[in-house]
The first five atom37 places (N, CA, C, CB, O) and aatype in JSON, in Angstrom:
{
  "aatype": [12, 3, 7, 8, 16, 19, 10, 19, 19, 3, 3, 3, 3, 7, 19, 19, 6, 19, 12, 1, 6, 12, 10, 6, 3, 1, 7, 3, 1, 19, 10, 0, 0, 19, 7, 0, 6, 0, 10, 1, 10, 0, 1, 6, 7, 8, 14, 3, 19, 9, 10, 10, 3, 10, 0, 12, 14, 7, 12, 3, 7, 13, 12, 10, 0, 1, 4, 10, 1, 1, 3, 14, 0, 16, 0, 14, 9, 14, 9, 9, 0, 9, 15, 7, 0, 3, 1, 10, 17, 6, 0, 0, 14, 1, 10, 14, 0, 3, 3, 10, 10, 0, 11, 14, 13, 8, 13, 7, 3, 10, 18, 0, 10, 19, 3, 1, 17, 16, 7, 10, 0],
  "atom_mask": [
    [1, 1, 1, 1, 1],
    [1, 1, 1, 1, 1],
    [1, 1, 1, 0, 1],
    [1, 1, 1, 1, 1],
    [1, 1, 1, 1, 1],
    [1, 1, 1, 1, 1],
    [1, 1, 1, 1, 1],
    [1, 1, 1, 1, 1],
    [1, 1, 1, 1, 1],
    [1, 1, 1, 1, 1],
    [1, 1, 1, 1, 1],
    [1, 1, 1, 1, 1],
    [1, 1, 1, 1, 1],
    [1, 1, 1, 0, 1],
    [1, 1, 1, 1, 1],
    [1, 1, 1, 1, 1],
    [1, 1, 1, 1, 1],
    [1, 1, 1, 1, 1],
    [1, 1, 1, 1, 1],
    [1, 1, 1, 1, 1],
    [1, 1, 1, 1, 1],
    [1, 1, 1, 1, 1],
    [1, 1, 1, 1, 1],
    [1, 1, 1, 1, 1],
    [1, 1, 1, 1, 1],
    [1, 1, 1, 1, 1],
    [1, 1, 1, 0, 1],
    [1, 1, 1, 1, 1],
    [1, 1, 1, 1, 1],
    [1, 1, 1, 1, 1],
    [1, 1, 1, 1, 1],
    [1, 1, 1, 1, 1],
    [1, 1, 1, 1, 1],
    [1, 1, 1, 1, 1],
    [1, 1, 1, 0, 1],
    [1, 1, 1, 1, 1],
    [1, 1, 1, 1, 1],
    [1, 1, 1, 1, 1],
    [1, 1, 1, 1, 1],
    [1, 1, 1, 1, 1],
    [1, 1, 1, 1, 1],
    [1, 1, 1, 1, 1],
    [1, 1, 1, 1, 1],
    [1, 1, 1, 1, 1],
    [1, 1, 1, 0, 1],
    [1, 1, 1, 1, 1],
    [1, 1, 1, 1, 1],
    [1, 1, 1, 1, 1],
    [1, 1, 1, 1, 1],
    [1, 1, 1, 1, 1],
    [1, 1, 1, 1, 1],
    [1, 1, 1, 1, 1],
    [1, 1, 1, 1, 1],
    [1, 1, 1, 1, 1],
    [1, 1, 1, 1, 1],
    [1, 1, 1, 1, 1],
    [1, 1, 1, 1, 1],
    [1, 1, 1, 0, 1],
    [1, 1, 1, 1, 1],
    [1, 1, 1, 1, 1],
    [1, 1, 1, 0, 1],
    [1, 1, 1, 1, 1],
    [1, 1, 1, 1, 1],
    [1, 1, 1, 1, 1],
    [1, 1, 1, 1, 1],
    [1, 1, 1, 1, 1],
    [1, 1, 1, 1, 1],
    [1, 1, 1, 1, 1],
    [1, 1, 1, 1, 1],
    [1, 1, 1, 1, 1],
    [1, 1, 1, 1, 1],
    [1, 1, 1, 1, 1],
    [1, 1, 1, 1, 1],
    [1, 1, 1, 1, 1],
    [1, 1, 1, 1, 1],
    [1, 1, 1, 1, 1],
    [1, 1, 1, 1, 1],
    [1, 1, 1, 1, 1],
    [1, 1, 1, 1, 1],
    [1, 1, 1, 1, 1],
    [1, 1, 1, 1, 1],
    [1, 1, 1, 1, 1],
    [1, 1, 1, 1, 1],
    [1, 1, 1, 0, 1],
    [1, 1, 1, 1, 1],
    [1, 1, 1, 1, 1],
    [1, 1, 1, 1, 1],
    [1, 1, 1, 1, 1],
    [1, 1, 1, 1, 1],
    [1, 1, 1, 1, 1],
    [1, 1, 1, 1, 1],
    [1, 1, 1, 1, 1],
    [1, 1, 1, 1, 1],
    [1, 1, 1, 1, 1],
    [1, 1, 1, 1, 1],
    [1, 1, 1, 1, 1],
    [1, 1, 1, 1, 1],
    [1, 1, 1, 1, 1],
    [1, 1, 1, 1, 1],
    [1, 1, 1, 1, 1],
    [1, 1, 1, 1, 1],
    [1, 1, 1, 1, 1],
    [1, 1, 1, 1, 1],
    [1, 1, 1, 1, 1],
    [1, 1, 1, 1, 1],
    [1, 1, 1, 1, 1],
    [1, 1, 1, 1, 1],
    [1, 1, 1, 0, 1],
    [1, 1, 1, 1, 1],
    [1, 1, 1, 1, 1],
    [1, 1, 1, 1, 1],
    [1, 1, 1, 1, 1],
    [1, 1, 1, 1, 1],
    [1, 1, 1, 1, 1],
    [1, 1, 1, 1, 1],
    [1, 1, 1, 1, 1],
    [1, 1, 1, 1, 1],
    [1, 1, 1, 1, 1],
    [1, 1, 1, 0, 1],
    [1, 1, 1, 1, 1],
    [1, 1, 1, 1, 1]
  ],
  "atom_positions": [
    [[-3.17, -2.35, -3.47], [-4.42, -2.42, -2.78], [-4.82, -4.0, -2.91], [-5.56, -1.35, -3.47], [-4.74, -4.55, -4.0]],
    [[-5.23, -4.66, -1.83], [-5.66, -6.03, -1.85], [-7.07, -5.93, -2.45], [-5.62, -6.74, -0.38], [-7.91, -5.12, -2.06]],
    [[-7.27, -6.84, -3.45], [-8.46, -7.01, -4.02], [-9.63, -7.83, -3.2], [0.0, 0.0, 0.0], [-9.32, -8.48, -2.2]],
    [[-10.74, -7.78, -3.58], [-11.97, -8.47, -2.95], [-12.57, -9.29, -4.12], [-13.12, -7.37, -2.3], [-12.38, -9.13, -5.33]],
    [[-13.33, -10.2, -3.49], [-13.95, -11.12, -4.4], [-15.33, -10.42, -4.79], [-14.14, -12.6, -3.71], [-16.06, -10.0, -3.88]],
    [[-15.66, -10.3, -5.94], [-16.84, -9.66, -6.52], [-17.63, -10.86, -7.44], [-16.33, -8.27, -7.48], [-17.08, -11.4, -8.4]],
    [[-18.89, -11.16, -7.02], [-19.73, -11.81, -7.65], [-20.49, -11.06, -8.78], [-20.5, -12.32, -6.73], [-21.3, -10.21, -8.4]],
    [[-20.35, -11.23, -10.03], [-21.04, -10.5, -11.09], [-22.25, -11.43, -11.6], [-19.98, -10.12, -12.31], [-21.97, -12.5, -12.14]],
    [[-23.45, -11.08, -11.44], [-24.57, -11.73, -11.77], [-25.25, -11.06, -13.07], [-25.44, -11.75, -10.56], [-25.94, -10.05, -12.87]],
    [[-25.14, -11.48, -14.23], [-25.6, -10.73, -15.4], [-25.83, -11.83, -16.48], [-24.51, -9.58, -15.87], [-25.09, -12.81, -16.59]],
    [[-26.91, -11.59, -17.25], [-27.02, -12.62, -18.4], [-26.36, -12.05, -19.65], [-28.57, -13.0, -18.74], [-26.35, -12.69, -20.71]],
    [[-25.8, -10.83, -19.51], [-25.29, -10.17, -20.82], [-23.63, -10.61, -20.69], [-25.62, -8.26, -20.87], [-22.89, -10.18, -19.82]],
    [[-23.31, -11.39, -21.58], [-21.8, -11.85, -21.43], [-20.83, -10.54, -21.67], [-21.42, -13.12, -22.64], [-19.75, -10.42, -21.08]],
    [[-21.31, -9.59, -22.55], [-20.56, -8.56, -22.93], [-20.37, -7.68, -21.49], [0.0, 0.0, 0.0], [-19.28, -7.26, -21.09]],
    [[-21.55, -7.5, -20.88], [-21.4, -6.72, -19.63], [-20.59, -7.35, -18.59], [-22.69, -6.43, -19.06], [-19.84, -6.64, -17.91]],
    [[-20.67, -8.75, -18.35], [-19.7, -9.39, -17.43], [-18.34, -9.28, -17.8], [-19.96, -10.76, -17.26], [-17.51, -9.01, -16.94]],
    [[-17.96, -9.48, -19.19], [-16.66, -9.14, -19.45], [-15.99, -7.89, -19.25], [-16.51, -9.37, -20.5], [-14.84, -7.76, -18.83]],
    [[-16.79, -6.97, -19.6], [-16.29, -5.54, -19.19], [-16.21, -5.24, -17.75], [-17.18, -4.5, -19.76], [-15.32, -4.58, -17.23]],
    [[-17.25, -5.8, -17.12], [-17.05, -5.62, -15.54], [-15.66, -6.3, -14.93], [-18.38, -6.35, -14.74], [-14.87, -5.76, -14.15]],
    [[-15.57, -7.69, -15.54], [-14.55, -8.45, -15.05], [-13.14, -7.71, -15.49], [-14.71, -9.96, -15.61], [-12.25, -7.64, -14.64]],
    [[-12.96, -7.24, -16.6], [-11.82, -6.47, -17.08], [-11.5, -5.38, -16.08], [-12.1, -5.87, -18.48], [-10.38, -5.29, -15.58]],
    [[-12.5, -4.57, -15.78], [-12.26, -3.35, -15.17], [-12.09, -3.7, -13.51], [-13.51, -2.3, -15.55], [-11.34, -3.02, -12.81]],
    [[-12.77, -4.71, -13.01], [-12.49, -5.0, -11.65], [-11.2, -5.57, -11.52], [-13.45, -5.85, -11.08], [-10.42, -5.07, -10.7]],
    [[-10.81, -6.67, -12.29], [-9.49, -7.27, -12.32], [-8.29, -6.41, -12.37], [-9.42, -8.09, -13.38], [-7.24, -6.52, -11.74]],
    [[-8.71, -5.44, -13.33], [-7.43, -4.43, -13.43], [-7.12, -3.71, -12.28], [-7.59, -3.36, -14.45], [-5.99, -3.25, -12.14]],
    [[-8.1, -3.55, -11.32], [-7.77, -2.88, -10.09], [-7.44, -4.0, -8.93], [-9.0, -1.91, -9.68], [-7.17, -3.64, -7.79]],
    [[-7.48, -5.21, -9.27], [-6.91, -6.18, -8.25], [-7.97, -6.91, -7.58], [0.0, 0.0, 0.0], [-7.72, -7.54, -6.55]],
    [[-9.26, -6.89, -8.12], [-10.35, -7.62, -7.46], [-10.4, -8.97, -8.18], [-11.77, -6.82, -7.53], [-9.87, -9.06, -9.29]],
    [[-10.96, -9.94, -7.65], [-11.18, -11.26, -8.13], [-12.75, -11.37, -8.56], [-10.75, -12.33, -6.98], [-13.61, -10.95, -7.79]],
    [[-13.05, -11.89, -9.66], [-14.39, -11.8, -10.29], [-14.83, -13.18, -10.27], [-14.41, -11.18, -11.75], [-14.04, -14.09, -10.52]],
    [[-15.98, -13.37, -10.01], [-16.77, -14.62, -10.18], [-17.89, -14.17, -11.12], [-17.34, -15.24, -8.74], [-18.25, -13.01, -10.96]],
    [[-18.5, -14.85, -12.05], [-19.61, -14.6, -12.71], [-20.55, -15.85, -12.88], [-19.23, -14.03, -13.94], [-20.1, -16.98, -13.1]],
    [[-21.92, -15.54, -12.75], [-22.78, -16.41, -13.06], [-24.2, -15.91, -13.27], [-22.71, -17.33, -12.14], [-24.5, -14.76, -12.94]],
    [[-25.01, -16.67, -13.77], [-26.47, -16.33, -14.11], [-27.36, -17.23, -13.18], [-26.83, -16.61, -15.75], [-27.04, -18.39, -12.88]],
    [[-28.57, -16.57, -12.72], [-29.64, -17.35, -12.16], [-29.17, -18.35, -10.97], [0.0, 0.0, 0.0], [-28.28, -18.04, -10.18]],
    [[-29.76, -19.41, -10.94], [-29.35, -20.48, -9.8], [-28.01, -20.57, -9.63], [-29.8, -21.89, -10.05], [-27.66, -20.54, -8.45]],
    [[-27.03, -20.69, -10.54], [-25.64, -20.94, -10.58], [-24.99, -19.66, -9.77], [-25.11, -21.09, -12.18], [-23.83, -19.74, -9.35]],
    [[-25.77, -18.5, -9.57], [-25.13, -17.53, -8.89], [-25.33, -18.02, -7.26], [-25.77, -16.02, -9.32], [-24.44, -17.78, -6.45]],
    [[-26.42, -18.66, -6.93], [-26.62, -18.91, -5.54], [-25.47, -19.89, -5.05], [-28.07, -19.52, -5.29], [-24.94, -19.79, -3.95]],
    [[-25.12, -20.89, -6.05], [-24.0, -21.78, -5.72], [-22.66, -21.11, -5.6], [-23.9, -22.83, -6.72], [-21.9, -21.42, -4.69]],
    [[-22.33, -20.18, -6.5], [-21.22, -19.35, -6.32], [-21.04, -18.4, -5.09], [-21.17, -18.61, -7.41], [-20.0, -18.06, -4.54]],
    [[-22.2, -18.09, -4.84], [-22.32, -17.21, -3.55], [-21.92, -17.93, -2.44], [-23.71, -16.69, -3.26], [-21.1, -17.51, -1.63]],
    [[-22.56, -19.21, -2.37], [-22.17, -20.06, -1.14], [-20.71, -20.46, -0.94], [-22.92, -21.34, -1.18], [-20.08, -20.43, 0.12]],
    [[-20.2, -20.91, -2.37], [-18.89, -21.57, -2.42], [-17.82, -20.57, -2.61], [-18.82, -22.6, -3.52], [-16.74, -20.8, -2.08]],
    [[-17.98, -19.44, -3.33], [-16.92, -18.55, -3.74], [-16.63, -17.31, -2.47], [0.0, 0.0, 0.0], [-15.68, -16.52, -2.5]],
    [[-17.67, -17.37, -1.43], [-17.56, -16.37, -0.43], [-17.34, -15.0, -1.07], [-16.46, -16.72, 0.51], [-16.25, -14.48, -0.81]],
    [[-18.11, -14.38, -1.78], [-17.77, -12.99, -2.39], [-17.8, -12.04, -1.31], [-18.78, -12.5, -3.53], [-18.46, -12.3, -0.31]],
    [[-17.1, -10.88, -1.41], [-17.21, -9.88, -0.44], [-18.47, -8.91, -0.8], [-15.83, -9.11, -0.36], [-19.04, -8.28, 0.09]],
    [[-18.85, -8.83, -2.17], [-20.04, -8.15, -2.7], [-20.55, -8.6, -3.84], [-19.85, -6.88, -2.9], [-19.75, -9.12, -4.63]],
    [[-21.83, -8.52, -4.17], [-22.53, -9.09, -5.27], [-23.03, -7.99, -6.04], [-23.61, -10.01, -4.87], [-23.7, -7.07, -5.58]],
    [[-22.64, -8.14, -7.33], [-23.25, -6.91, -8.26], [-24.47, -7.88, -9.21], [-21.74, -6.0, -9.5], [-24.22, -8.81, -9.97]],
    [[-25.57, -7.38, -8.92], [-26.68, -8.12, -9.39], [-27.52, -7.4, -10.34], [-27.47, -8.54, -8.33], [-28.06, -6.34, -10.04]],
    [[-27.65, -7.98, -11.57], [-28.55, -7.44, -12.58], [-29.87, -7.85, -12.4], [-28.17, -7.78, -13.89], [-30.09, -9.02, -12.11]],
    [[-30.94, -6.91, -12.57], [-32.37, -7.45, -12.04], [-33.09, -7.99, -13.05], [-33.28, -6.4, -11.41], [-33.99, -8.77, -12.74]],
    [[-32.85, -7.71, -14.44], [-33.52, -8.17, -15.6], [-32.76, -9.24, -16.17], [-33.74, -7.11, -16.56], [-31.85, -9.01, -16.96]],
    [[-33.12, -10.53, -15.81], [-32.54, -11.87, -16.51], [-33.62, -12.79, -16.65], [-31.37, -12.62, -15.69], [-34.57, -12.73, -15.88]],
    [[-33.54, -13.79, -17.75], [-34.42, -14.59, -17.93], [-34.25, -15.74, -16.92], [-34.4, -14.93, -19.24], [-33.15, -16.03, -16.45]],
    [[-35.41, -16.4, -16.59], [-35.56, -17.48, -15.59], [-35.59, -16.95, -14.26], [0.0, 0.0, 0.0], [-36.55, -16.25, -13.93]],
    [[-34.61, -17.21, -13.39], [-34.5, -16.4, -12.2], [-34.01, -15.18, -12.1], [-33.91, -16.94, -11.43], [-32.79, -15.01, -12.0]],
    [[-34.91, -14.14, -12.11], [-34.37, -12.68, -12.34], [-33.87, -12.19, -10.97], [-35.57, -11.61, -12.93], [-33.99, -12.93, -9.99]],
    [[-33.34, -11.05, -10.87], [-32.48, -10.45, -9.81], [-33.46, -10.4, -8.6], [0.0, 0.0, 0.0], [-33.01, -10.68, -7.49]],
    [[-34.74, -10.08, -8.76], [-35.5, -9.97, -7.52], [-35.6, -11.25, -6.78], [-36.84, -9.49, -7.8], [-35.38, -11.32, -5.57]],
    [[-35.94, -12.29, -7.57], [-35.83, -13.75, -6.86], [-34.59, -14.17, -6.42], [-36.23, -14.85, -7.73], [-34.58, -14.92, -5.45]],
    [[-33.45, -13.82, -6.95], [-32.08, -14.25, -6.7], [-31.81, -13.69, -5.31], [-31.02, -13.74, -7.83], [-31.43, -14.33, -4.34]],
    [[-32.1, -12.17, -5.39], [-31.99, -11.31, -4.0], [-32.55, -11.95, -2.87], [-32.72, -9.95, -4.06], [-31.91, -12.21, -1.85]],
    [[-33.89, -12.25, -3.08], [-34.71, -12.91, -1.94], [-34.1, -14.18, -1.61], [-36.22, -13.17, -2.31], [-34.04, -14.32, -0.39]],
    [[-33.63, -15.14, -2.25], [-33.03, -16.33, -2.06], [-31.76, -16.16, -1.37], [-32.88, -17.0, -3.27], [-31.45, -16.87, -0.41]],
    [[-30.92, -15.1, -1.9], [-29.62, -14.9, -1.0], [-29.96, -14.51, 0.26], [-28.64, -13.87, -1.52], [-29.37, -15.06, 1.19]],
    [[-30.91, -13.54, 0.54], [-31.15, -13.04, 1.89], [-31.83, -14.14, 2.85], [-32.05, -11.77, 1.79], [-31.92, -13.97, 4.06]],
    [[-32.32, -15.32, 2.15], [-32.96, -16.25, 3.03], [-32.06, -17.26, 3.56], [-34.05, -16.9, 2.37], [-32.33, -18.02, 4.49]],
    [[-30.98, -17.22, 2.91], [-29.89, -18.29, 3.07], [-28.77, -17.7, 4.01], [-29.23, -18.72, 1.56], [-28.05, -16.77, 3.66]],
    [[-28.66, -18.39, 5.37], [-27.8, -17.82, 6.36], [-26.44, -17.6, 5.88], [-27.76, -18.64, 7.53], [-25.81, -16.63, 6.3]],
    [[-25.9, -18.46, 4.97], [-24.7, -18.39, 4.37], [-24.38, -17.4, 3.5], [-24.51, -19.39, 3.83], [-23.2, -17.12, 3.29]],
    [[-25.39, -16.77, 2.89], [-25.25, -15.56, 1.89], [-25.9, -14.29, 2.33], [-25.86, -15.9, 0.51], [-25.54, -13.23, 1.82]],
    [[-26.8, -14.32, 3.21], [-27.5, -13.26, 3.82], [-26.6, -12.01, 4.09], [-28.13, -13.75, 5.09], [-27.01, -10.9, 3.77]],
    [[-25.47, -12.16, 4.63], [-24.71, -10.96, 4.99], [-23.91, -10.27, 3.89], [-23.79, -11.31, 6.03], [-23.32, -9.2, 4.01]],
    [[-23.97, -11.02, 2.82], [-23.05, -10.46, 1.58], [-23.79, -9.22, 1.12], [-22.86, -11.6, 0.23], [-25.0, -9.32, 0.96]],
    [[-23.19, -8.09, 0.88], [-23.78, -6.93, 0.42], [-24.27, -7.13, -1.0], [-22.83, -5.79, 0.53], [-23.5, -7.69, -1.78]],
    [[-25.32, -6.79, -1.38], [-25.95, -6.89, -2.86], [-26.06, -5.52, -3.39], [-27.46, -7.58, -2.91], [-26.68, -4.69, -2.72]],
    [[-25.49, -5.16, -4.6], [-25.6, -4.03, -5.3], [-26.46, -4.25, -6.62], [-24.23, -3.54, -5.57], [-25.99, -4.9, -7.55]],
    [[-27.71, -3.72, -6.68], [-28.63, -4.15, -7.75], [-28.15, -3.15, -8.87], [-30.32, -4.04, -7.33], [-27.87, -1.96, -8.72]],
    [[-28.12, -3.89, -10.01], [-27.83, -2.97, -11.28], [-29.19, -3.19, -12.34], [-26.2, -3.52, -12.12], [-29.76, -4.26, -12.55]],
    [[-29.49, -2.04, -12.84], [-30.55, -2.13, -13.96], [-30.71, -0.88, -14.51], [-31.9, -2.63, -13.51], [-30.28, 0.15, -14.01]],
    [[-31.45, -0.98, -15.71], [-31.79, 0.53, -16.22], [-32.53, 1.32, -15.16], [0.0, 0.0, 0.0], [-33.29, 0.83, -14.32]],
    [[-32.21, 2.61, -15.29], [-32.64, 3.51, -14.24], [-34.13, 3.46, -14.07], [-32.19, 4.92, -14.52], [-34.51, 3.39, -12.9]],
    [[-34.94, 3.48, -14.88], [-36.55, 3.67, -14.66], [-36.87, 2.37, -13.91], [-37.54, 3.81, -16.19], [-37.58, 2.49, -12.91]],
    [[-36.45, 1.14, -14.25], [-36.72, -0.08, -13.56], [-36.39, -0.02, -12.05], [-35.97, -1.18, -14.22], [-37.16, -0.17, -11.1]],
    [[-34.87, 0.25, -12.02], [-34.51, 0.29, -10.76], [-34.93, 0.99, -9.71], [-33.59, 0.47, -10.78], [-34.93, 0.52, -8.58]],
    [[-35.37, 2.32, -10.05], [-35.92, 3.08, -8.95], [-37.39, 2.86, -8.76], [-35.66, 4.5, -9.16], [-37.94, 3.19, -7.72]],
    [[-37.91, 2.4, -9.58], [-39.42, 1.88, -9.36], [-39.37, 0.72, -8.31], [-40.14, 1.3, -10.83], [-40.17, 0.65, -7.38]],
    [[-38.39, -0.18, -8.54], [-38.16, -1.43, -7.86], [-37.74, -1.37, -6.43], [-37.2, -2.16, -8.57], [-38.04, -2.22, -5.59]],
    [[-37.0, -0.28, -6.2], [-36.08, -0.09, -5.06], [-36.86, -0.32, -3.76], [-35.44, 1.36, -5.07], [-36.21, -0.77, -2.82]],
    [[-38.29, -0.06, -3.57], [-38.78, -0.25, -2.34], [-38.96, -1.76, -1.93], [-39.98, 0.47, -2.28], [-39.01, -2.15, -0.76]],
    [[-39.06, -2.49, -2.98], [-39.34, -4.01, -2.77], [-38.2, -5.01, -3.07], [-40.5, -4.42, -3.65], [-38.41, -6.21, -3.27]],
    [[-36.87, -4.37, -3.09], [-35.76, -4.84, -3.53], [-34.87, -5.31, -2.36], [-35.18, -3.88, -4.35], [-34.38, -4.39, -1.7]],
    [[-34.59, -6.46, -2.01], [-33.73, -6.73, -0.75], [-32.19, -6.53, -1.3], [-34.01, -8.4, -0.09], [-31.46, -7.51, -1.44]],
    [[-31.78, -5.22, -1.58], [-30.51, -4.92, -1.91], [-29.96, -3.9, -0.93], [-30.46, -4.47, -3.28], [-30.66, -3.23, -0.17]],
    [[-28.64, -3.85, -1.04], [-28.1, -2.83, -0.01], [-27.78, -1.36, -0.79], [-26.61, -3.49, 0.73], [-27.64, -0.31, -0.17]],
    [[-27.7, -1.45, -2.04], [-27.51, -0.35, -2.79], [-27.86, -0.57, -4.3], [-26.14, 0.07, -2.6], [-28.05, -1.7, -4.75]],
    [[-27.94, 0.55, -5.06], [-28.56, 0.57, -6.41], [-27.62, 1.46, -7.33], [-30.1, 1.17, -6.34], [-27.2, 2.57, -7.02]],
    [[-27.35, 0.69, -8.65], [-26.6, 1.29, -9.5], [-27.35, 1.23, -10.84], [-25.26, 0.7, -9.49], [-27.6, 0.16, -11.39]],
    [[-27.69, 2.39, -11.33], [-28.52, 2.41, -12.67], [-27.44, 2.37, -13.84], [-29.52, 3.87, -12.8], [-26.3, 2.82, -13.8]],
    [[-28.04, 1.73, -14.88], [-27.4, 1.54, -16.11], [-27.77, 2.55, -17.04], [-27.67, 0.27, -16.64], [-28.97, 2.79, -17.13]],
    [[-26.87, 3.26, -17.85], [-25.37, 2.98, -17.84], [-24.72, 3.69, -16.76], [-24.7, 3.38, -19.15], [-25.14, 4.77, -16.34]],
    [[-23.72, 3.12, -16.3], [-23.02, 3.57, -15.09], [-21.47, 4.05, -15.51], [-23.0, 2.31, -13.95], [-20.93, 3.66, -16.54]],
    [[-20.99, 4.75, -14.79], [-19.45, 4.99, -14.85], [-18.65, 4.21, -13.82], [-19.12, 6.51, -14.63], [-19.01, 4.08, -12.65]],
    [[-17.48, 3.67, -14.4], [-16.87, 2.81, -13.59], [-16.43, 3.35, -12.13], [-15.76, 2.34, -14.34], [-16.38, 2.65, -11.11]],
    [[-16.15, 4.59, -12.2], [-15.87, 5.26, -10.78], [-16.95, 5.11, -9.8], [0.0, 0.0, 0.0], [-16.73, 4.96, -8.6]],
    [[-18.32, 5.18, -10.41], [-19.45, 4.95, -9.37], [-19.34, 3.47, -9.0], [-20.99, 5.32, -9.96], [-19.5, 3.1, -7.84]],
    [[-19.1, 2.69, -9.93], [-19.13, 1.11, -9.57], [-18.04, 0.89, -8.48], [-18.79, 0.08, -10.96], [-18.29, 0.27, -7.45]],
    [[-16.83, 1.41, -8.75], [-15.79, 1.19, -7.88], [-16.06, 1.71, -6.39], [-14.59, 1.82, -8.47], [-15.68, 1.11, -5.38]],
    [[-16.71, 2.83, -6.39], [-16.97, 3.48, -5.24], [-17.98, 2.7, -4.33], [-17.43, 4.82, -5.59], [-17.91, 2.66, -3.1]],
    [[-18.89, 2.12, -5.06], [-19.83, 1.26, -4.33], [-19.21, -0.22, -3.72], [-21.01, 0.97, -5.36], [-19.38, -0.73, -2.62]],
    [[-18.48, -0.65, -4.83], [-17.67, -1.91, -4.18], [-16.87, -1.41, -3.13], [-16.68, -2.71, -5.21], [-16.95, -2.14, -2.14]],
    [[-16.12, -0.44, -2.97], [-15.35, -0.12, -1.9], [-16.03, 0.2, -0.71], [-14.55, 0.85, -2.21], [-15.59, 0.0, 0.42]],
    [[-17.2, 0.73, -1.02], [-17.99, 1.28, 0.34], [-18.4, -0.19, 1.08], [-19.61, 2.38, -0.1], [-18.25, -0.42, 2.28]],
    [[-18.93, -1.05, 0.14], [-19.55, -2.25, 0.91], [-18.51, -3.29, 1.08], [-20.81, -2.89, 0.14], [-18.93, -4.41, 1.4]],
    [[-17.18, -3.13, 0.91], [-16.24, -3.96, 1.22], [-15.3, -3.24, 2.43], [-15.49, -4.34, -0.12], [-14.33, -3.8, 2.93]],
    [[-15.67, -2.16, 2.71], [-15.0, -1.54, 3.89], [-13.83, -0.72, 3.29], [0.0, 0.0, 0.0], [-13.04, -0.17, 4.06]],
    [[-13.7, -0.61, 1.99], [-12.47, 0.35, 1.69], [-12.67, 1.94, 1.61], [-11.91, -0.05, 0.31], [-11.79, 2.8, 1.54]],
    [[-13.96, 2.08, 1.64], [-14.3, 3.68, 1.46], [-14.64, 4.1, 2.77], [-15.57, 4.06, 0.41], [-14.96, 5.28, 2.98]]
  ]
}
């Protein structure tokens, strides 16, 4: 399978590395950033999908998602919001994301969502 470019936005380096390993093992290219750096990478790296943690210091996932949606260069990129189950489902109605994934998650669920939003499923 030809991989896709996935932007992982999370402030937990351990989570980023696990996602990087799992996605790269299946052939995806992974970009990683936190906060405002993710905006730059989304514009310059042209990811096929963004995996966005909601709970981050500084620019949190809610603010980042709104910024991504306002920018014509990044607005069409699918966003999969990732967070602890309670916070994620409470936030769903006001979150400009295309899909939701609750932590902890199974990698099969992550792969299925990435494939769905990149047109592989």
